[in-house]
C-alpha positions as CSV (number, residue, x, y, z in Angstrom):
1,M,72.8,-143.5,54.4
2,T,76.6,-144.4,53.6
3,S,78.9,-144.0,55.9
4,L,80.5,-140.6,54.7
5,S,76.8,-138.7,55.8
6,V,77.3,-140.5,58.8
7,E,80.5,-139.2,59.5
8,I,79.3,-135.9,58.0
9,L,76.3,-135.3,60.7
10,A,78.5,-136.6,63.3
11,A,81.1,-133.8,62.7
12,D,78.0,-131.2,62.4
13,A,76.3,-132.9,66.3
14,A,80.2,-132.4,67.5
15,E,80.3,-128.6,66.1
16,P,76.6,-127.2,66.9
17,I,75.8,-124.5,65.5
18,T,74.5,-122.5,68.8
19,S,76.5,-122.7,72.2
20,A,73.3,-122.9,74.3
21,G,72.9,-124.9,77.1
22,N,71.0,-127.7,77.9
23,A,68.9,-126.2,79.5
24,Q,68.1,-124.0,76.7
25,L,68.1,-126.2,74.2
26,G,65.4,-128.6,75.8
27,I,63.0,-125.8,76.0
28,A,63.9,-124.6,72.7
29,V,63.2,-128.8,70.8
30,L,59.9,-128.8,73.3
31,A,58.7,-124.6,71.8
32,G,60.0,-126.2,68.7
33,I,57.3,-129.4,68.6
34,A,55.0,-127.3,70.6
35,V,55.1,-125.0,67.0
36,I,54.8,-127.9,64.6
37,V,51.8,-129.2,67.0
38,L,50.1,-126.0,67.5
39,L,50.1,-125.0,63.2
40,I,49.0,-128.6,62.5
41,T,46.2,-129.2,64.7
42,K,44.5,-125.9,65.5
43,F,45.9,-123.8,62.2
44,K,45.1,-127.1,60.6
45,L,48.7,-125.8,58.5
46,H,49.8,-128.5,55.6
47,A,52.7,-130.6,57.4
48,F,55.5,-129.8,54.7
49,L,54.6,-125.7,56.0
50,A,54.4,-126.9,59.5
51,L,57.8,-128.9,59.8
52,T,59.7,-126.1,57.8
53,I,58.3,-123.4,60.2
54,G,58.9,-125.6,63.4
55,S,62.7,-126.1,61.9
56,L,63.2,-122.3,61.4
57,A,61.6,-121.6,65.0
58,L,63.5,-124.3,66.5
59,G,67.0,-122.7,65.5
60,A,66.0,-119.1,66.8
61,F,64.7,-120.8,70.0
62,A,68.4,-122.4,70.2
63,G,69.9,-119.1,69.6
64,A,71.5,-120.3,66.7
65,P,71.7,-117.5,63.7
66,L,69.1,-117.6,61.0
67,A,71.1,-117.8,58.1
68,D,72.9,-121.8,59.8
69,A,68.7,-122.2,60.9
70,I,68.0,-122.0,57.0
71,K,71.5,-123.6,55.8
72,S,70.6,-126.7,58.0
73,F,67.0,-127.3,57.0
74,T,67.8,-127.3,53.4
75,T,70.6,-129.7,53.7
76,G,68.9,-132.1,56.0
77,L,65.8,-132.0,53.0
78,G,68.2,-132.3,51.1
79,S,69.8,-135.0,51.7
80,T,66.8,-136.7,53.1
81,V,64.7,-136.5,50.1
82,A,68.1,-137.7,48.2
83,G,68.2,-140.9,50.3
84,V,64.7,-141.4,49.8
85,G,63.1,-140.2,47.4
86,V,63.6,-141.9,44.9
87,L,61.9,-145.3,46.6
88,I,59.3,-143.5,47.4
89,A,58.7,-142.7,43.9
90,L,59.6,-146.5,42.8
91,G,56.9,-148.0,45.8
92,A,54.4,-145.8,44.2
93,I,54.4,-147.3,41.1
94,L,55.0,-150.9,41.9
95,G,52.0,-150.0,43.7
96,K,50.0,-147.9,40.7
97,L,50.7,-151.0,38.7
98,L,49.1,-153.7,41.3
99,A,46.1,-151.9,41.6
100,D,45.3,-151.1,37.5
101,S,46.3,-154.5,36.7
102,G,43.8,-156.3,38.8
103,G,47.0,-158.0,40.6
104,A,45.5,-157.0,44.1
105,D,42.4,-158.5,42.8
106,Q,43.8,-161.4,42.2
107,I,45.6,-162.1,45.6
108,V,41.9,-161.2,47.3
109,D,39.6,-163.2,44.9
110,T,42.2,-166.6,45.0
111,I,42.9,-166.6,49.1
112,L,38.4,-165.2,49.9
113,A,38.5,-168.3,47.5
114,K,40.1,-170.6,49.9
115,A,39.2,-169.4,52.7
116,S,35.7,-169.1,54.8
117,G,34.2,-168.9,58.2
118,R,37.1,-168.8,61.3
119,A,39.6,-168.6,58.6
120,M,38.3,-165.3,57.7
121,P,39.7,-162.6,59.5
122,W,43.4,-164.8,59.6
123,A,42.8,-164.7,55.4
124,M,42.0,-160.8,55.6
125,V,45.1,-160.2,57.4
126,L,47.2,-162.2,55.0
127,I,46.3,-159.9,51.7
128,A,46.0,-157.1,53.4
129,S,49.5,-157.9,54.7
130,V,50.7,-159.0,51.4
131,I,49.3,-155.9,49.1
132,G,50.8,-153.6,52.2
133,L,54.5,-153.8,51.2
134,P,54.8,-151.8,48.5
135,L,51.6,-149.5,49.3
136,F,51.9,-146.3,51.0
137,F,48.8,-146.8,54.8
138,E,45.9,-144.2,52.9
139,V,47.2,-146.3,48.7
140,G,46.4,-149.4,50.5
141,I,42.8,-148.4,53.0
142,V,41.8,-147.4,49.8
143,L,42.4,-150.4,47.7
144,L,41.3,-152.6,50.7
145,I,38.2,-150.9,51.9
146,P,36.0,-152.2,48.7
147,V,37.3,-155.8,49.5
148,V,36.8,-155.7,53.3
149,L,33.1,-153.8,52.9
150,M,32.2,-156.6,49.9
151,V,33.6,-160.0,52.3
152,A,31.8,-158.3,55.3
153,K,28.3,-158.0,54.1
154,R,28.1,-161.3,51.3
155,G,29.7,-163.6,54.1
156,N,27.3,-161.6,56.7
157,Y,30.2,-161.3,59.4
158,S,31.0,-158.4,61.7
159,L,32.6,-155.3,59.9
160,M,35.1,-154.9,62.9
161,R,35.9,-158.9,62.4
162,I,36.4,-157.9,59.0
163,G,38.4,-154.9,58.5
164,I,40.4,-154.8,61.7
165,P,42.9,-157.9,60.4
166,A,43.3,-156.0,57.2
167,L,43.8,-152.5,59.0
168,A,46.6,-154.3,61.2
169,G,48.2,-156.0,58.1
170,L,48.2,-152.1,56.6
171,S,49.4,-150.8,59.5
172,V,52.4,-152.6,61.0
173,M,53.4,-152.8,57.6
174,H,53.5,-149.0,56.8
175,G,55.4,-148.1,60.8
176,L,57.7,-151.5,60.6
177,I,58.6,-152.8,57.3
178,P,60.2,-150.9,54.6
179,P,60.2,-149.5,52.0
180,H,58.2,-147.5,53.6
181,P,58.4,-144.1,53.9
182,G,58.8,-143.9,58.1
183,P,61.6,-146.9,58.3
184,L,62.9,-145.7,55.4
185,V,63.9,-142.6,56.9
186,A,64.6,-143.6,60.3
187,I,67.2,-146.9,58.8
188,D,69.2,-143.4,56.8
189,A,68.7,-141.1,60.3
190,V,70.8,-143.5,62.2
191,G,72.6,-145.2,60.2
192,A,70.9,-148.8,59.9
193,N,71.7,-152.1,57.8
194,L,68.6,-152.2,55.6
195,G,68.2,-155.7,54.2
196,I,68.9,-156.9,58.2
197,T,66.0,-154.1,59.8
198,L,64.0,-155.9,56.8
199,A,64.7,-159.0,58.6
200,L,64.0,-158.4,62.4
201,G,61.0,-156.0,61.3
202,L,59.3,-159.5,59.7
203,V,60.4,-161.7,63.5
204,V,58.2,-158.3,65.1
205,A,55.5,-157.6,62.8
206,I,54.4,-161.2,61.9
207,P,53.4,-161.7,65.8
208,T,52.3,-158.3,66.7
209,V,50.1,-158.3,63.5
210,I,48.5,-161.6,64.6
211,I,47.8,-159.9,68.3
212,A,46.4,-157.1,67.0
213,G,44.4,-158.2,63.9
214,P,42.6,-161.8,64.1
215,L,43.3,-162.2,68.5
216,F,42.0,-158.7,68.9
217,S,39.2,-158.1,66.6
218,R,36.9,-161.3,68.0
219,Y,36.8,-158.2,71.1
220,A,36.6,-154.9,68.6
221,A,33.9,-157.0,67.0
222,R,31.9,-157.3,70.5
223,W,32.7,-153.5,71.2
224,V,31.0,-152.0,68.0
225,D,28.6,-154.6,65.8
226,I,28.4,-153.0,63.0
227,Q,27.3,-153.9,59.1
228,A,29.2,-152.6,56.2
229,P,27.8,-149.5,55.1
230,E,26.0,-149.7,51.9
231,K,26.6,-146.2,50.4
232,M,30.4,-146.9,50.9
233,I,30.6,-150.3,48.7
234,P,32.1,-148.9,45.2
235,S,33.6,-150.7,42.4
236,R,36.7,-152.3,42.4
237,P,39.5,-151.4,40.6
238,S,39.8,-154.0,37.5
239,E,36.2,-154.1,36.9
240,D,36.9,-152.8,33.4
241,L,39.7,-155.0,33.2
242,D,38.9,-158.0,30.3
243,K,42.1,-159.9,31.7
244,R,44.1,-159.8,34.7
245,P,47.6,-161.4,35.9
246,G,47.8,-164.5,37.9
247,F,48.1,-164.8,41.0
248,G,51.5,-166.9,42.0
249,V,53.6,-164.5,38.9
250,T,51.8,-161.1,41.1
251,V,53.0,-162.1,44.7
252,A,56.1,-163.2,43.1
253,T,56.2,-159.5,41.4
254,I,56.1,-157.6,44.7
255,L,58.0,-160.0,47.0
256,L,61.0,-159.4,44.3
257,P,62.2,-156.7,46.1
258,V,61.6,-157.6,49.6
259,V,63.5,-161.3,48.6
260,L,66.7,-159.8,46.9
261,M,66.7,-157.3,50.0
262,L,67.2,-160.4,52.6
263,V,69.8,-161.8,50.2
264,K,71.8,-159.4,50.1
265,A,71.8,-159.0,54.1
266,L,72.1,-162.8,54.6
267,V,75.3,-163.0,52.8
268,D,76.3,-160.1,54.5
269,I,76.5,-162.1,57.8
270,V,77.5,-165.5,56.2
271,V,80.3,-164.3,54.0
272,D,81.3,-160.8,55.7
273,N,84.0,-160.3,52.9
274,P,83.7,-157.0,50.8
275,E,86.4,-158.6,48.5
276,N,84.2,-161.9,48.1
277,G,82.3,-162.2,44.5
278,L,79.3,-163.5,45.3
279,Q,79.0,-160.1,48.3
280,K,79.8,-158.0,45.9
281,V,77.5,-158.8,43.4
282,T,74.8,-159.1,46.8
283,D,75.0,-155.6,47.5
284,V,73.7,-154.2,44.2
285,I,71.0,-156.3,43.7
286,G,69.9,-156.2,47.2
287,S,70.4,-152.0,47.5
288,P,66.9,-150.7,47.7
289,L,67.6,-148.3,44.4
290,I,68.5,-152.0,42.0
291,A,65.5,-153.9,44.1
292,L,62.6,-151.7,43.5
293,L,64.1,-150.7,39.8
294,A,63.5,-154.2,39.1
295,A,60.8,-155.0,40.5
296,V,59.2,-151.9,39.0
297,I,60.6,-152.8,35.7
298,V,59.6,-157.0,36.3
299,A,55.7,-155.5,36.9
300,M,55.6,-153.7,33.8
301,F,55.5,-157.4,32.5
302,T,53.9,-159.3,35.2
303,M,51.3,-157.9,35.4
304,G,50.9,-154.3,32.9
305,R,51.7,-156.4,30.3
306,A,49.6,-159.3,31.5
307,A,46.7,-156.9,31.7
308,G,47.2,-155.8,28.4
309,F,48.0,-152.3,28.7
310,T,49.7,-150.5,25.9
311,R,53.1,-148.4,26.3
312,E,51.1,-145.6,26.3
313,R,48.5,-147.0,29.8
314,L,51.9,-148.4,30.9
315,S,53.3,-144.6,30.8
316,S,50.4,-143.4,31.6
317,T,50.0,-145.6,34.6
318,V,53.5,-144.4,35.7
319,D,52.5,-141.3,36.1
320,K,49.1,-140.9,37.5
321,S,51.3,-143.2,40.3
322,L,53.9,-140.2,40.8
323,A,51.7,-136.5,41.6
324,P,49.9,-138.0,44.4
325,I,53.2,-138.4,46.4
326,A,54.5,-134.8,46.4
327,G,53.0,-134.3,49.1
328,I,54.4,-136.7,51.0
329,L,58.1,-136.5,49.4
330,L,58.0,-132.7,50.7
331,I,56.5,-133.8,54.3
332,V,59.3,-136.5,54.0
333,G,61.8,-134.2,53.4
334,A,60.8,-131.1,55.4
335,G,60.6,-134.0,58.2
336,G,64.3,-134.1,57.6
337,G,65.3,-131.2,57.5
338,F,63.9,-130.8,61.1
339,K,66.0,-134.5,61.9
340,Q,69.5,-132.2,60.7
341,T,68.4,-128.7,62.4
342,L,68.2,-130.7,65.8
343,I,71.7,-132.3,65.2
344,D,73.2,-129.2,64.6
345,I,72.2,-127.1,67.7
346,G,73.2,-130.4,69.4
347,V,70.5,-131.9,70.4
348,G,71.9,-135.2,70.3
349,Q,74.3,-134.6,72.5
350,M,72.1,-132.7,74.7
351,I,69.7,-136.4,74.7
352,L,73.4,-138.1,75.1
353,D,74.0,-136.2,78.9
354,F,71.2,-136.9,79.9
355,S,70.2,-140.7,79.2
356,K,73.4,-141.4,81.2
357,D,71.6,-140.7,84.2
358,W,68.6,-142.2,83.3
359,S,67.8,-145.7,83.8
360,V,66.0,-145.8,80.4
361,P,67.3,-148.6,77.8
362,A,68.0,-146.8,74.6
363,L,65.6,-148.8,72.5
364,L,62.7,-147.9,75.2
365,L,63.5,-144.6,75.2
366,A,63.9,-143.8,71.7
367,W,60.0,-145.9,71.8
368,L,58.7,-143.1,74.5
369,I,60.0,-140.1,72.4
370,A,58.1,-141.4,68.9
371,V,54.7,-141.9,71.1
372,A,54.9,-138.6,72.9
373,I,55.4,-136.9,68.9
374,R,52.6,-139.5,67.7
375,L,50.2,-138.2,70.5
376,A,51.2,-134.1,69.6
377,T,50.8,-134.1,65.6
378,G,49.0,-137.4,64.9
379,S,51.2,-138.1,62.3
380,A,52.9,-141.3,62.5
381,T,55.8,-140.2,59.1
382,V,56.5,-137.2,61.1
383,A,56.7,-138.9,64.5
384,T,59.5,-141.4,63.6
385,I,61.7,-138.6,61.5
386,S,61.0,-136.3,64.2
387,A,62.5,-139.3,66.7
388,A,65.0,-140.5,65.0
389,G,66.8,-137.3,64.9
390,L,66.6,-136.5,68.2
391,V,67.9,-140.5,69.3
392,A,70.6,-140.7,66.3
393,P,73.4,-139.9,68.8
394,L,72.5,-142.9,70.3
395,A,73.1,-145.3,67.7
396,A,76.8,-144.8,67.8
397,G,77.8,-147.8,70.0
398,M,75.3,-150.3,68.9
399,S,75.6,-153.4,66.6
400,T,74.7,-153.6,63.5
401,G,71.7,-155.3,64.9
402,E,71.1,-153.1,67.3
403,V,70.6,-150.2,65.3
404,S,68.1,-151.7,63.1
405,L,66.7,-152.9,66.3
406,L,66.4,-149.2,67.8
407,V,64.4,-148.9,63.4
408,L,62.1,-150.8,65.1
409,A,61.8,-149.1,68.4
410,I,61.0,-145.7,67.0
411,G,58.6,-147.4,64.3
412,A,56.5,-149.1,66.9
413,G,56.0,-145.5,68.7
414,S,54.8,-143.9,65.4
415,L,52.6,-145.9,65.8
416,F,51.1,-145.2,69.4
417,F,46.6,-144.4,69.7
418,S,45.8,-142.6,66.8
419,H,43.1,-139.9,67.9
420,V,41.7,-137.0,66.2
421,N,44.4,-135.0,65.0
422,D,45.3,-137.7,62.7
423,A,44.2,-138.2,59.3
424,G,44.2,-142.0,59.0
425,F,41.9,-142.3,62.5
426,W,39.0,-139.9,60.5
427,L,39.4,-141.6,57.0
428,V,38.5,-145.7,58.2
429,K,35.9,-143.6,61.1
430,E,34.6,-142.2,57.4
431,Y,34.7,-146.0,54.8
432,F,33.6,-147.8,58.5
433,G,31.0,-145.4,59.4
434,M,30.7,-144.9,62.9
435,S,31.4,-142.3,65.1
436,V,34.3,-141.0,66.5
437,G,33.4,-143.0,69.8
438,Q,33.7,-146.2,67.8
439,T,37.2,-145.2,66.1
440,I,38.6,-145.1,68.9
441,K,37.2,-148.1,70.6
442,T,38.4,-150.0,67.9
443,W,41.6,-148.1,65.2
444,S,42.6,-146.0,68.3
445,V,43.1,-149.0,70.6
446,M,44.4,-151.5,67.1
447,E,47.3,-149.2,66.9
448,T,48.3,-149.0,70.5
449,I,48.2,-152.9,71.0
450,I,50.7,-152.7,67.3
451,S,53.1,-150.1,69.3
452,V,53.0,-152.1,73.1
453,V,53.0,-155.5,71.7
454,G,55.4,-154.1,68.6
455,I,58.5,-152.3,71.7
456,G,57.5,-155.6,73.5
457,F,59.2,-158.5,71.0
458,V,61.8,-155.5,70.1
459,L,62.9,-155.9,73.5
460,L,62.6,-159.4,73.4
461,L,64.8,-159.7,70.5
462,S,67.5,-156.8,71.8
463,L,67.8,-159.7,75.1
464,V,69.6,-162.0,72.1
465,I,71.2,-159.6,70.0
């Protein structure tokens, strides 16, 4: 988010579109969220429609004129899509190239060839974390499931001993590390520095994924001792390819945008002079748009051409990567509209007024709000977007590092206890052939561990940043 857009949002927040008191605003927020929850859970309405209707209901409950509520929603939708839409699209293209070229399979096969026995869970968490960087959570699950099932069957491992580390790696990347949609939207909403958030996110993610993945999988395997279901072992994406890209060049391509953004963050901290030539260069190449665009262009050669793709197949791969993200873009955009409506009716000031009398730290408050919305809606993305809109005003007096920790606190809260209203819950249940109870004992507990451990490390970092 640019400084100009931050100033505009601040101005909007300072002049709410309704004169309702804090009590009415509080009721309006609860009612608006209740409408969204009811529409998603009870009536199974698509999250985009639920967020749209919930935003208008929020404005109505707060006593705002309908025309103003519509304007707030459309403004928020437009600015959010403008801010993160292209990044989501580029991430989808990179992920599709990784999958279709056989690059993902190459990473998997190389690591598994060097791992066995007790090292296998650690290898699985490494695979999931690397592959999960450019992929959406659902795409990552679909891509990794064949590997998890085949490794469990081939090595006669408990499915949970192999599956939980892989799921933990994907989930942590999804909730804490940009360029995933949730963290990107939160960064945009609170005006955080993407590079610094990425760096701090990695610091939090590494110990969190170790605890929730390989370590917790020991207990999960005892609680739910099941083998890989035969019927769920599908064919691998690259079986029909004559050749595929090498391990080193594939990993380098995936990590390229991360490295560019980290270099920018490092130069910003060390040089800290906008007029410096080096900083001007890194500000350009380390911007999310350029970093991801560079990775996509490089991937077309290092992955696509290396796998023998013709120009026509490369074009087809890009086309196929964009269609599935239409729903994600709409949900993210509508979430931005809901966020802007929250800001414009004055909820930010209400949160500030209430928080003055609380002894709850801002980071913990952000986590608790995200947890509540996650439990209610089942969507990590909706929880992140909504919580970011609610706590955005708290970022006003924070340092750059503290604002990044605020994003990570929201991200950690958005992963808390996935249950029956979360699509990911059913995806894991069906792929692994578990009952609802078994899924709660393993997947839901793992998500809760990620959330709690994540906020724990965020709070520890806040003591030194």
